C-alpha positions in Angstrom: 47.2 163.6 65.6 45.8 162.5 69.0 46.1 165.3 71.6 48.8 163.7 73.8 51.3 162.8 71.1 50.4 165.9 69.1 51.2 168.2 72.1 54.4 166.3 72.8 55.5 166.8 69.2 54.6 170.6 69.2 56.4 171.2 72.5 59.5 169.1 71.4 59.6 171.2 68.2 59.6 174.4 70.2 62.2 173.0 72.5 64.4 172.2 69.6 64.0 175.7 68.1 64.9 177.3 71.4 67.9 175.0 72.0 69.2 175.6 68.5 68.8 179.4 68.8 69.7 180.4 72.4 70.1 184.0 71.3 66.4 184.1 70.5 65.7 184.0 74.2 68.3 186.8 74.9 66.6 188.9 72.3 63.1 188.3 73.8 64.4 189.1 77.3 65.9 192.3 76.0 62.7 193.2 74.3 60.7 192.4 77.5 63.0 194.5 79.7 62.7 197.4 77.2 58.9 197.3 77.2 58.5 195.4 73.9 59.3 198.5 71.7 59.5 196.6 68.4 56.8 194.0 69.0 53.4 194.4 70.6 52.3 192.0 73.3 50.5 188.9 72.1 46.8 188.7 72.2 44.7 185.6 72.8 43.9 185.5 69.1 47.6 185.5 68.2 48.4 182.3 70.1 49.0 179.3 67.8 45.6 177.9 66.8 46.8 174.4 65.9 48.3 174.0 69.4 45.2 175.5 70.9 43.1 173.0 68.9 45.1 170.0 70.2 44.8 171.2 73.8 41.1 171.9 73.6 40.5 168.6 71.9 42.5 166.9 74.7 40.4 168.7 77.3 37.2 167.4 75.6 38.6 163.9 75.5 39.8 163.9 79.1 43.5 163.9 78.1 44.2 167.4 79.5 42.8 168.9 82.6 39.6 170.9 82.2 40.3 173.4 84.9 43.3 175.0 83.1 42.7 177.2 80.1 44.9 176.9 77.1 46.4 180.4 77.7 47.7 179.3 81.1 49.1 176.0 79.9 50.7 177.6 76.9 52.2 180.4 79.0 53.7 177.9 81.5 55.1 175.8 78.7 56.7 178.8 77.0 58.1 180.0 80.3 59.7 176.7 80.9 61.1 176.2 77.5 62.4 179.8 77.2 64.1 179.5 80.6 66.3 176.6 79.5 69.0 178.7 77.7 69.0 181.2 80.6 69.4 178.4 83.2 71.7 176.2 81.1 75.0 177.6 82.7 73.6 176.9 86.1 72.2 173.5 85.2 75.4 172.3 83.4 77.0 171.1 86.7 73.8 169.3 87.7 73.0 167.8 84.3 76.6 167.5 83.2 76.1 164.5 80.9 73.2 166.2 79.0 74.6 169.7 78.6 78.4 169.2 78.1 77.9 169.3 74.4 76.3 172.7 74.6 72.9 171.4 73.5 70.4 169.3 75.6 70.2 165.6 74.8 67.1 164.1 73.4 66.7 162.3 76.8 66.7 165.6 78.7 64.3 167.2 76.1 61.9 164.2 76.6 62.1 164.6 80.4 61.3 168.3 80.2 58.4 167.8 77.8 56.9 165.0 80.0 57.0 167.4 83.0 55.1 170.0 81.0 52.6 167.4 79.7 52.1 166.1 83.3 51.0 169.6 84.3 48.6 169.7 81.4 47.2 166.3 82.1 46.9 166.5 85.9 43.6 166.1 87.7 40.8 166.5 85.2 38.3 167.8 87.7 38.9 169.4 91.0 35.9 169.5 93.3 
């Protein structure tokens, strides 16, 4: 896939997994607070290579900014997507139409993914 649509698809898939399994985030938070006793910290090599490939191809093609390494972009995206279940009770009153059902609407998902993509595709070169 081209980098832009491919990254949107990858992030939307991750969003859907997190939205469908909010306890996953609770478990990850518990693990983090306890010092990751059952799972070691990720290494650069353990990050998803297909997503890295999309991002780096997008950097070469000028779709994604060149001044932001994949590890930073991926970490920010994960942080954003994993915070949704934690923030959902607070956001429900603000985003009532989208969160009343207990799961975010496709419209809200698309808005969140576009915000992440906008950060990845911001200024290509900063002098």
